[in-house]
C-alpha positions, 0 to 999 in steps of 0.5 A: 442564485444570480438574475438578469437584470430587471430592465433587461427582461420584461418583468421582476424576479418572482414572474420567472419562468422557472421561479413561477415552477413551468416545466417549459424548455426555458425554464432552467438556465434563463433567469437562473444559473443554478437550475435546481441546485440550491444557491448556498454552494455558490455564495459560500464560494463567492463569501470566502473569495471576497473574504480571503482573497484570490491574490498572493496574500489570499488564496496564494499563500495557502496553496503556498502552504500546502504545496510546501506541505506536499514537499515536506511529506515527499522528502519523508517518502524519499529519505525516510527508509535506511538499508537498515529498515526492514522496509523501503519507501520510494516516491513516484517522482525521482530525486534530481539525482536520479535523473542525472546524467552518470547517476549512481547509487552513491550519489542517490544515496548522498542525497538523499542523507543530505535530506535526512541532514538538513530537512527531516526532523527539522522545524520550517524555522530552522530549515531557513535558519540554516540556509543563511549561511549556505549559497544559493544551489546549495540551500535545502529550500531549493532541494525541497522544491525540487521535490515531488508533485507540483500539486497536493498529492504525493505518489509513492509505494513500498517494498519490504526487507527479508530478514537478511536484508535482502529485498523482495522481488515479488510485485504480488508480495509488494502489492499484498504488503502495500494493500495490507498497510493500505487497509490499516491506514483507511476505513474500508469496512462498516467495523473500522473506528475512524477514531483509531486510524492516525492518518489517511492514505488512499491508492490507486494501481499503476495498470501495466497497459495504461502506465507502461515503461512508467510503471516498469521503472518504478518497479525497478527502483522499489528493487522489484522484477519488472515483470507484467503485474500491476503495481499498488502505489499509495498516495498522500492529498494534504488537505490543509496547509498547517501539518508543518507546524507543531512537528506535526508531519514527524508524528504522522511518519512515527505512525507509518513506521510503526504500521510498515514495521508490524506489517513486515514482521508479525500480524494476522493473515487476511485469510480467514483460516488463519485468523485463529493462528495469528499467523505472521506476514510478509517475511513468515508468508515467505519464509522457507524454514523448516515446518511440519507438513500433512500429505494426503495418503492415496493409493492401494498396493502403490502408496502415494503422498500428495502436499496440500498447497497453500500459495500464500506461503512459500513454503507450502507454495507447491504442488507435490506427489510423490510415492513412499514406501511403508512398513508391511504391518503399517500397510495391512493396517492401512488397507484394512482401514481403508476397506472398513472406511471407503469413504474416509480421508487419509492423510500422513503426518510428520510432527518433526518439522522439515523442509519439503526440498530436504524431503524429495532430494535426500529422499531420507526415511522418517517416522510419520503417523497415518490419519483417518479423517471423515470426509466432512472435515 
């Protein structure tokens, strides 16, 4: 707490209006700059600055280490994924090769490979030592300084590949994937155990009306359609100057890769009704492979089957009504059961896997069971 000198203001400190507790217009802010707030935060800041110092050998050195760590993480986001991985990681800040006139996919990939060879999996000492015999414009440290943000925050996003290596192009599916990764690497529920989370990421959304061309260009770099959807983006914030020591960043990245691979290939759906089934995510929810179907059966003389749409799964992401024919005996039994149970729901179930598109295109005949169900179920 600071006070004016006693020779400038009549009376000593304990006679000030603020300390005497009087509620006049001059009771706060005239004699004490902190008002009702404690002076501990002010004094701790002053002691910290006095002990560490605000020059290049004090906080300047700490901030320099933080910026260096941020650049090393940006190098990871820029080059950690290859065409062989099930995922793609893309930093918001473009690589130098991406901003050069005449930039091509080959030149960008060559720069990513350079980052992998000279920066990733290298200690700080190895990067410096290997730079000694390189010309100035070819040094790894020069490239490292050109990567990422000039602050302590990196923004990046991810996308995933199908089993054949093709990139997902739907922004909605990329957002779903990113949100699942963020959910695992943050505390978003009272049931979450912070000790079980290897490291923390935060997130934001690039809303199209705010980010405009920037968001659309970022989508394109991720292999997505530049549609009208907002884009979910992850952020890492460097809170310590020391993560580059002891191969610590490499351990964080391995944990991150593990989460990405698990979320691309297998996991539990966020839809509660499918938790018990261990429903696969990303690839599985976008697969169009044959599966079993159950249709709602309606009609009296003319029968129609109605597909149950489930829009979180590509193979069920259809609204479909088909007129069908059944045997005379099956139609008779169906009408009798429907008359005896007017509130019941009837479905047709085929236990043999098929593709819905094949069923519609080929108009094939198949064996199926007609099931009667209670409307409460």
